[in-house]
N, C-alpha and C positions, 0 to 999 in steps of 0.2 A: 505313543500306547494311550487303549481305549482307558478313559476314567473309571477309576475304580469305582465309584459312584453311580454305574450302569444301572445297578439291579437295586436303587433304594428310591424309584420312581412315586410318588404319593400315592399316582392312578392305581388301583388293584391289589393295595399294599395288603386286604384284608387275604385276597386269594392267593397272593405270595407268601403267604405268611404263614396261611392256615396250608398248602401243597408245603412249604417249608417243613411246617410240623408235621405231616405226612411222611414226607422223605426220611425226617430224622428219625419216625418212631417204624419203619420200614427197615431203615437199618437196625434200631434196636431190637426188632420182632428177628433180626439174621441173626445180629452178633449176641443178643447177652444169652440165648440158648448155649450159644457156647462157649460162651463163657463161663456159663452157671454151669454147665456139665462137666468144662474144664475144673472148677473148683468143687464139685461133688467129687469125682474120682479123686483128685489129688485130697482130698480129704478121707478120703478112703487107702491111701495108699502112702502118704506121709501122717507122724504124728502131730497130736495141735500144740506141741510145745515149737515145730517146725512154723505153724501159721502164727502162733505167740514173738517169734523173732519177728517176721517181717510186720507184724503188728508194732512193734517196737519200734523198726524202721521205719515203718509206716507215717509214725509221729514225725520223728523229725525231718522225712522226705516230703512229706506234704508241704509244711512247713518254706521247703528251700524250693519248693513246686511254684510255693507264691512269689517268693521272692524274686524266681527266676522268671515269673511272666510280668513281674514289676507293674500291673495292669496297662501292660500299652495293647493286650489284646482289646480289652473297652476303651480303650482310650483312639485305636485308631477305629474300630466301631462305630463307634458315637462320633468321629468328627464327619459333615457333611459333607466338605467337602476336601479332598485327600489324592494329592499331586504323586507324579511319578517317583520326584527326587526323594520326599517327604518318606514314602515308601520304604526307598531302600537307607535311610539314614535309620527308620526303625530298626530296618531288620538287622543293622552293624549293632546298633546300640541292643538289642537282645542278644545277640550274641556273647557281644563283652557281657552283660550280666550273667549270660551261661555259663564263657568260662569260673567267673569268679566263685558262683556259687557251686560250681562242683569241684573248685578247691577248697569252698570252705565244708562240703559235706564229706569230702577226704580228712582235712583237718579235724571232724567231729568226730570221726566214726567212735574212735577210740574214748571218748565224754561219753557219748554214748553207751557204748558197752559198760563202762566205770558206772553209769547212773543206774543201770536197771539191774547192773552185775553179772551180766550176760557175754563172756568173751569171746560167743561165736557172733553175736552181733557187729562186730566191731568188721570183717571182712567182707561181712553182706551189705554193710553199708559203704564199705569202700566202691566194692562193683556199683551198686544202684546210684553211686555219683556221677556216672555216664550218662542218666536218662536227663541229666538236667542239660547236658549240650546238645541233646537229642530234642526234646523241647525247642530248644532255642529256634536250629533249624525248621521246627515247622509253624512256628507260630505265624509269620506272616504268611503262608499261600494259606494254611486255615482261613485268617481274616480276609482275606480276598476272596476267600470261595462266599464267608457267611454272607459280606457284604454284596458281592452278587447271588445274592439267595442260591447257589449249588448247592444247594443240603443236598442231594444224590451224590455228589464225589466226597464229600466227608462219611455221610453214611456208608460209601462203598471201603475208606479208609478204617472204620471205626469195623467192619464185618473181616478184614485182610486183620488186622491185629488181631482178632478175636481165634481166627484160623489159626494163623501163626504161633498165637500165644498156647493153643494144644499140641500145636503139632510137635512143639518144642518140649513144654513142659510136661508132659505125659511121658514121654520115651522117657524123660530124664528121671522123671521120677521110678518107673517100671525099672528100671538099672541103678537106683539107690543110691541117687544121688542128696536125697533128702530136703533140703533146706533151698539149696543149691538150681533144684529143678522150678520152684517159682523165680526164682533170679535169674535164670535163665531166659526162660517164657517171656516174665515184664520187658527186659533189653530190649528180644527179641521182634516183642510187638511192636513196641515204640517206633525202632527204627523201620519195620515194616509203613507204618502208618505216617512215620512222615517222608518216604520215598514216595505212595502214595499218592497223599498230600500236593508234593512238587508236581510228580505227573500230571496230576488231574487240572491245578492253577495253571500252568502253561506259563510261570513265572521264573524266572533267573536273577538272582542278583546280581550286582553289579558294583564293583568298586568304588562307589560315592557315600560321605559322611559327611554332613554339616552341622556341626549343634544348635545351629537357631533354626532346623528344621525338628531336631529331636526334643528341643529345650519343653515343647509344650506337652509332648506326649508324656517326659520325664515327669515334669512337674504333677498333672494328672494323674498319671501312675503311679505317683510316689503315698498322694493322699489314699486312692486303693488299695495298695500296696500295706500301709501300715491298716487298714481297715479290715483285710485278706489275712495279714497276722493274727489281729484281734478274733476273730472268724476262726480262724485254723484253731487255735488256741482255747476257745471256746467248744470246737467239736472234738477234741482230741485230749480235754486236762483228762476226761473218765478214761482213756486209755493209759494217761501215764500213771494214773493213781492204781487203776487194776495191776496196771505191770509190775511198776515199783513195790506197792503192797503184798499181791496174792500171787506175784510168779507169772511165769508164761504160759502153763498147763490153763491158769484160768484166764487170762487176756485171750489165748487161742477161744475158749467157749463165749467169753462176751465179745468179740472181734465176730466172731461168727454168726453171734445174734443180731449183734447192729448191720453187718453187712447187710444180713439177708432181710432187716426191718428198710432199709436204706433202699432196695430194687423198687417198691412202690414206692415207696415216699422222696428216694430224689431221682433215680432215674428216669423213671417214667415221667413226670413233671418237667425233670431236664431238656426229655424233647421239646416242651412247650415252649420254654422257657430261652434255649438257643434259637428255636425261631423265632422267638417273640423279640429277641435284642434289636437285631436291627432294623425292624417296624415299630416299634419304643425308640430309637431313636428319632428314625423322619418323623414320629407324632411327638416330638419333647414341643413342637409350637403351638399344636392342636390338643390341648387337655380337655376339651370335650369329646375327641374319635379316644385319644387315651385312655380316656376315663371308661368306656365303652369298651376297647379293647380288655382293657384289664379285669375286670367283671367276665366278660366271656372266658380267656383264658384259666381264671381262677374256678369259674366253674369246672371247665374240662378239666383241670388236673384233678381237683376234687372228687368230681367222676370216675376218674380213673383211679385214684389212691385209695379212696373212702373203701368200698365194698372189699375191695382186696385184702387191706390192712384186716377189715373187720374180721373177715371169714380167715385170714390167715390166724390172727389173736387166738380163735373159741379151736382152729386145730392145730397148735402150735406143738403139740406131742407129736403125733404121726406125721407132721410137717416135715418135722426136725429128725425123726428116725427116720423116714423113708428115704431123705436127700442124703441126709450124710451121718446114716447108722447111729446104732442105741448109745455109739463111743461119746456121740457129742448131748445126752440128754439133760445137761447139765445149763446146756442153755436153752432149752425150753423155759421157764419162768423168764428169765433176762428178756428175750424175746416179744415175750406177751405181753408184757410192761412196756415195752418200747415200740408196741404198734401206737400206741395212742400219742407217744412224741411223734412219729411216723407221719400220722394226719395233720400235724401239729404244725411239721415242716411242711409238708406238701402244699397244703392251703396259703402259706407264706410266704412261699419258696419267690413269690414274685416281687418283696420288696424289695430289694436290692436294685431291681432293674427299673422299677420307680425313679430309684434316687439318681439310679446312673443318667433315668431321663432328664432328670431335672438336674442333672449336673451337681448333684450335692452330693457327694462321696464322701463329705465330712459324717453326714447324718448314717450311712452305711457305718465308717467306723465307731461312732460313739454307741451306735445298736450293735456291734460289735464286742464292745468294749463290756457295755450290760450284760451279755449271753455268757461272756468269757466268765466276769464275776458272779452268776447267777447258779450257772453249769457247775463250775468249781466247788462253791459252796454245797450245791446238793448233791454231788460227790461226796465229796468228802463228809459230810455229815450221812450219807447211806454207807459209805466202805466198813462201818464196825459190823455190818451185815452182810458183807462178802459181796460176791458180782451182783446177788438179787438189791440188796439195798443201791446200791450204785443206779442201776437202771432207776429204780424206783426215786431217785434222788435226780437222776438226769432228764427223767418225763418231765417230773413236776416243775422242774425248774425250766425248761422248753418250753411246757403250756403258759406258764405264765408269761414268760420276756416275747415267746414271742406273737402272744395275745396282743402286751402292749404294742407293741412296734407295728401290729396288724392296723390298731387303730390308728396309730399316728400317719403311716400311710396314707390309710381313707382319709383322713383330713386332709394330708397333702394333696388328692385326687379330687378334693369337695365333694366327698361321696358319705352318705348317710351311712348310719349301724346299721338299719334295714337294707341299706340295696348291696351292701356287702352281705348280710348275713342272710336273704337270700339266694343270694346263689352258689353257697355250700349247703344251702339246706336240701335239696334234692340229694346230695351225696349223703347225707347223714340219713336220709331216711331209706336210701337204698343199702346202707352198711347195714342198719340195722335190722332188715327185714333179711339181708345175704346172710347176718350171724346168725339169726335167729333159724331158718332154713336148714345152715349147713349144723347148727349145735344137737337139730331133731333128728336131720340124718344122720347123723357121728352116734348118738345115743339107739337109735334104731340099728344100724347096725352094727355097733360093739353086743348091741343085747343076743345080738346071732351069729356072735364070735367072727365076723370079718373081718381080716387081714388089714393092718395101716394101708398097704399098697394095694386094696380095693378102696377101704372108707376113704380113703383122703382124694382121689380123686372123684370120688362120687358125691361126696358130702360138699367140696368145693364146688364143683359145678354147678351140683341141684341148688345151690346156695346164691352164687353168683347169679344162676341165669334164671332162675324164678324170681330174683329181686329187681332182675333189670326187667322182666315180661310185666311185671307188676305196675312199678314204678314209669314202663315208657305207655301206661293207658291211664295213669292214673293224672289231676290235673297238673302237677307238678310235671308232664311229661316232656315239655318243650327244652329242655339242655339236654336230656337225653338222646332224643330224635333229630339234634341239632348236630350232636357229637355221631349218631349214626350216618345221617346226611354228608356230613365231613368226612368220613370216612369213605362212603363208597364214593364221593366221590372223586376223589385222589385216586384209591383205585384201580374208576376208570379210565383215571387219566394214566397209568403206568405202564399201560402194552404202548398208547402213542409215544410217548416219553423217550424207552428204550431201544423205537422202532429206528430202523437206521432211512428209512423212510420220511423222518420228520422233517420238517421245514428248518429251513439254515436258522430262524429265529428262535427256535423251540429246541434246536440244539444241545446249548449249553443248559441243564437246568438251572432255573434259574428260581 
């Protein structure tokens, strides 16, 4: 078998990472509108309490997903040399973990329902437990595609999953399935993604397992799993408090606000992060190149997320009313506040990759614990003021702890504070201009009685477009133009890569 390391040659690493990020971005551009539209349609067909039940399940489901991965994906990606035998041993180790976690999910269903005082959550949790075994089957093919920089195949799987989700969940909602429409769509999408990954990877498991080959993955993955568990609790303690203290309907409103914020704050930067992980692993012994790559990626992530979050915050009411409908107006204020937390998340999202590149999973664990304590305290203090109070507490805690974590990451890389600040200043300036223009356009359009359906696209497009135009012609234009150049270069490469006439060495996306 060809070595799984073939895609991680250091020569041309920047270009490979750039193209990998572009394929991930293309996958996001194709899949996220479908997923977003599916959510919008379901939000109009289902009740907020249906989304609240899924958010309750999501709290436990997210924890089980971390246990199910067991840190194996990161351990496999960062390993410079990986034999065929080690790949098979890792696959069967993860299948065993998936079976165990599926069983735990079934056993925990009653406890989840009792904790939230929501009996309807029990059968939903039991059905969703099947996801863990499906995720175990998909892990190794996904890792192999990532190591070989075949992000086109990964993007294809994401698009297929989004389409299958829509084709299953929307008809189910139309015929009155309620929360089960979401469950059916989620399970069908996961299965479709796993099948697509296997077909694309061209890899088939065989009956080989040796503990001596799997033990190093299990050891490294165990520490990452502890960090992931702590990070999970810090990311979900707010949901737990809202669901427990305020009920399913309030949790539905909060979950919609947080998930909407997460699109620019987490999902868009995640495109860059996923593409950067194998590259960071290859550069773990070249700190100078790693430092430069880190600043570039932070700059791009901030430029993507910052202006979008700023405009979304000032247009929160028309945004939520147009997308979800007036029945979701209680999500407006929490969403506006959470956008500030979203920017802090976006610009610090690569800290975990730096810890992994230096094989410092212990740092990821300690910072995850710090985040858990801070967000738990902030959410608990804000709970007396309802959903908005929790949003404020979560935002303040997120900004403080992520700021401290970023300072630690900067020192680990040998960067100065001004060097890091210079990488995000263009995004802050672009965001400020975009927000100011969007507010002006909103006030002008409201004065003439324009409906939200007209106001939203005009104010958002005007704010983002004018801000980008101003900044790309300013003294801080370099990162914006680099991002434009990167996008154009990859767009020009897409036709040749999808052509049947591609040379043999170009046939597999790397």
